[in-house]
N, C-alpha and C positions, 0 to 999 in steps of 0.2 A: 348726683352730686353737683352742687352749685359751687364752682371754684371761686366765684366772687366773694364768698364768705371769708376766704383767706385774706382778702385785702383789708378787711376790718381790723385784723390784728397784725397786719404787716409781717406775715411770716416770711422767713428766709426762703429763697427760691428752691434751694436744695431740699428743705424740709417739705415744701409743697409737693415736690416730686415723690419723696418718700411716702407722704400721706396718700397721694393719689394711687400709687402702686400698691400700698398696703390695703387700701379699700377694695381695689380690684381683686387682689389676692384672696380677700375674705368673702367673696361673693357666695361661694358654695357653703361656707360656714354660716353665713347670715341666713341663708335659706333654711338650713336645719334648725337654727335658733328660732326662726319665725314659726316653723311647723310645731315645735314643742310648745311655744307660747299659745298657739291656736288651740292645741289639745287642752292645755291647762285652763285657758279661758273658758272652754266649754265645760270642763269639770267644775269650775267655780260657779258658773251660771246655773248649772243643774243643781248644785248644793243650795244655792239661794232659793230657787223655785221650789225644790222639794221640801225645804224647811220653812216655807211660807214667810219669808222676810217681808215685812210691811212697815209702813211709816211709824206705827207705835213702837217698833223695835228701836227707833232712833232716840226715844225719850230717855232721859237719864233718871236715876233714882237717887235718893239721899238716905242718910241715916244707915239703918241696917241693910237696906236694899232688898227687903223681902219681895218676892214675886216680880222681879225685874225681868220682863219678857224679852227685852233686848239682850241682856246678859245670857239668859238661857238659850236663846236662839243662836247667838254668836258661838257658844260652845258646840252646838249641834252642827252648825255650818262648817266650822273648822274641823271637827271630827270627820265629817263626810269628805271634805276636800283632801284631808291628810290620810284617809284610809284607816281611821281609828275608831274604836268603840265609843270613846268619850274624849272631851278636851276641857282644859281649864285655861281660859283666855282672859287675862286681866290687865288693866292699865296700871295696877300697882306693882307689877313686876318692873323693877327699876332698870333691869338690863338682862341680857341673855345669861350672864353669870349668876344673877340672882335666881332666875328660873331654874337653872341647873342645880344650884345649891338647894332650892326648895325640893326638887325632885330627889336628890341624893339623900337629904335628911328625912324626906317623907317616906322613903322606901327602906333605907338601911337602919339597922338596930345594933345595939351593943353586941359584940361578938360576931357580927357579920363581916364579910369580906367583899370588897370591890376590886376588880381587876381591870385596869385600863389596857385594852388589847391593841391600842394604836400608839403605843409609846407614851411619853410624858404629855399630860394634858396641857392645854393653853395656860399661859402664865397666871392669869387671874384666878384660876382654880387651885393653885398650889396652896394658898393659905386656907381655902375651904377644906381641902383634904387634910392638910397638916404637914405638907411637904416643905412649907416655908412659914415664917412668922413665929410669934412667941407661943410657947406651950401654955395651955390654959386659956387660949383665946376663944375656945368653942368650936374648934375644927372637928371634922369627923374622927380623926385619930384621938382627940381628947375624949370623945364619947365611946371609945373602945372599938371603933371600926378599923379593921385591918385593910391595908392597901397593898396591892400587887400590880405588877406592870410587865407587859410583854413588849419589848422594844421591836421596832420595825427592822426589817432586813435592809441591806444596802439597796438604794434606789427607792426606799420608802414603801416597800411592799410588806403586807402583813406576814407574820411567821405563823402559818396556819397550824403546824405541828405543835409548836409551843403554846399556842392559844388553847388547843384542845386539852393539854396537860395542865396549864395554869389555872383554868377556870373551875377545876374540880373542887367542889366545896364552896365556891364563891356564890354570893347572893346576887351580885350585879356584875355583868360584863359591860364595860363602858367603851363606847366607840366615839371618837371625835372625827366627824366627817371632813371638816375643813382642816387646813394645814397649820393654822396658827403661824408663829414666826419660824417656820421651817420651810425647806425647799422641796419637800415631798409632794407628790400629787394629792389633790383632794380626792376622797374616795367616792366613787360612783355608787349608785344603788346596787349594781351588779357586784361590785366589790364587797359591799356591806352584806349582801345575801350570802356570799362565800364565807365571810367571817361568822355570820350567824350559824351556818352549817357546822363550822369548826367548833363553835361554842357548844352547840346542842349535842355534838358527838361526845364531848367530854362532860357535859353537865346539862341534861335536858331541862332542869328546873331553873337554870340561871335566868335572871331578868336581863334582857338585852336593852340597854339604854343608849340612845344616840343623841349626841349634840349635833343638831341639824342646822345650826346657824350658818348662814350664807348658802345653804343648799336648796331651800324650798323653790320649786318650780323651775329648777335648772334642768330637770328631766321630767318625763311624764309621770314617773312613779316616785313615791316617797319611801323611806326605810320601813315604815309601818306596812307598806304593801308587800314586803318580802319577809316579814316575820319579826321585825323589831317590836318590842313590847311597849316602849315608851320613847317618845322623841320630844325634844325641847328646842325652842327657838325664841328669837327676839322680834318684836314688831317694828323696831326701828332699823331692821334689816329687810330681807326679802319679803316676808309675809305681811308687812305693813304698807307696802306699795308706795312708800314715800309720803304717806298721808298720816298714818298713826304717829302721834307725837311721843308716845312712850308705850311700854307694855311688853308682854311676852306670852308664850303659850306652852303648855304641857299637853301632849296628846298621846293616846294609846289605849291599853287595856283599862276598862272601866274601874276595876278594883284598885289599880295602881294610881290612876288619876284621883280617885277618892282619897287615898292615903296622902297624896301630894297636897290636896286641898286642905286637909287637916293641918298640914305644916304651914300653909300660907295663912289660914285664919286660925282655927282651933279645932280640936277634936270635938266631934258632935255637931259642929256647924258646917264646916267644909265649904262646899260650893253654894250653899243656900243663902249665904249672906255676902255682903259687899256691894256698896252703892257704886254706881257707874258715873255719876256726875256729868252726864251729857257726852261721854266719850264713845258711846255705842256707834253713832253714825260714822265717825272717822275710822273706827276699827273695821266696820263692814265695807265702807268705801275703799279703804286701803287694801283690803283683801281682794275686792273686786278688780282693782287696777293692778294688783301684784304681778300676775303673769306677764303682762306687757312691760311693766317697769323692770322686772327681772330680765326680760329679753333685751331691753335697752342697755342694761348694765353688762350683760354678756357680750353684746355687740361691741360696746366700748372696750371691754376687756380683750376681746379677740383682736380688735383694731390696734390696741396698744401693744399687744404681744407681737403682731406682725410689723408694726412701725419700728419698734425698738430692735427687733431682730434684723431688719434691714439696715439699721444704724450700727449694727455690730455687737449688740448686747445679748446676753443669754436670758431667755424668757421662758417661763413655764406657767400654765400650759401653752403650747403653740396654738395657732389660730384654729386648726381643725382637729385638735385632740378632743377626746371625750372628756367632758368637764363634770366635776362633782360639786363645784361651787362657782361663785361669780368673780373670784379673785385671780389676778395675774401677778406673778412675782417677777421682778426685773433685777438682775444682778448688776450693780452699777460700779463696783470696784473700789470706790473710796468715799469718804465722808463728804467731800466737796460735791461730787456728782449726785450723791444721795440727797443732800440738803437742797441742791439746785432743782432737782426733780420735784421735791415737795413745794418749793417756792412757786414753781410753775403751775402745779395743780391748784395751789391756793389762788393764784392770779386768775384762774379760769372759773372760780367759784362765783355763784350769783350773790352770795352773802359773804361779807368780810374779805373780799378779794384784795383789799389794800393791806391786809395783815401779813406779817412775815413769820412763818412758823419757825420755832426754835426747839431744840431738844430739851426735855425736862424730865424730872424724876416723877413719873406718873404712878399713882397708887396701884399696887398689884403687879408691878413689873420689876424685874431685877436689873435692867439696864435703862439708861436714859432712852427716851422714846421721842421721835419727832412725828408729828401728826399734821397733815394738811387736810383741812375740811372746812369749807365755807358752806354750811348747810342750813336749810330752813328749820331743821330739827337738830339740836346739838348732838353730835356723836352718831348721827344716822348714816351708817355706812352703806346703805342702799343709794345714798347720794354720793357723787364722785368724791372720793377721799383716798388718801395714801398715808401709810404709816410704816414705821420701821424702828427697830432698836438700833442704837448707835454701836454696832459691833460687827465683826466679820460675819458674813462676806459683804457687808454693806449692800444688802438687797432691800428693795422696797416692795411692799405688798399694796397693790392698788385695787380698789373695788368701787362699784357703784356707777352712777350715771342714770338719773331718772328720765332723761331723754338722750337719745343717741347723739344728736348734734352737739349738745352742750358737753357731753362726755368726750366726744372726739376733739373738740376745741380745747378742752382742759388738758387732754393728753398731749396735744401739739404744743401747748404753752409750756408744759413740762419739758418737752424735747427742746424747744427754743431756748429755755433758760439754761439748759445744759450746754447748748452750743455756744453760749457766751463765755464759757470757761476757757 
């Protein structure tokens, strides 16, 4: 650590002491993070070589996109890296929620039932399912899909007994790996394996679907390695490595991926069409960088957790907890400290650092939300960002940091802004 970097931002002396102590306290956690990244780097490299990635894979196609070797190779590489039979990786997924919606509508049919076994899903899925919004807007419920839910136990643990009972007769058992706007722990791959066992006990034929957003490369294994049938994620989060400007993926059983591809394009065409318009290179390059970028984000997250713990705030997960995603939640107590935190994160951004984040009515959310993100790609939460609904307990969810140094400085600027109050 070069303490001279703190002079550039004129950090408070006490804050410097906290930061130096936090970094020392995180040394063992950092070592484990780097070991995981090294394994995932090797996994990605082997997938590239085994699938013969070459310069022609970078060329884009137009029109129908027939015979796009890059698109086809990307699907194979992602499938290999994620432990899946097949994958659907496309730049025209506009968000993780879009990819999740495609997967749900691709697999579920009228009269089918989905059961969310990790409680209420993330806010943006409520209208997709039909839990919010106008009737007749085209939600799953409008199309006759039944919805069930198994709430988590106190402490955010899955209720395995209820899961086994609730999934009987269900088509899809849905798992959200990350925490959304809740203070429960993100689920590890080992947690997901236990949930899958509970599902299969009650319904061996249920399709296990996992929202894998924020979880890729946090561990050596992915949910598909332990029995998940289909996993979904965004390329402007972990799997895009800070380079992909848009897109998402669906990976898993080949028959399910094909059904999802029919929803994304149309029945009968599926994965065989779709021009890539020169996006292949950045998708492949982003995936190649992803394990190390995720490691930088987790380092930033662990540092933030320890720094704010030393400052007296409750954080989860703690620096050395087993992580299921890249996010750290900090309970700040009131709106003033919450908004100050976000102002500081914004000041540490490489882009739009001069902007002041304000709460607003964001589409898909039920409360006003404040978001701090000065990113090279809009909304790319693998880059340092923080967001929170303006409601009790005034906790903020922080994620990202495509380099550790920039992430650490952004976290310190958040702390400095709070110290001004």
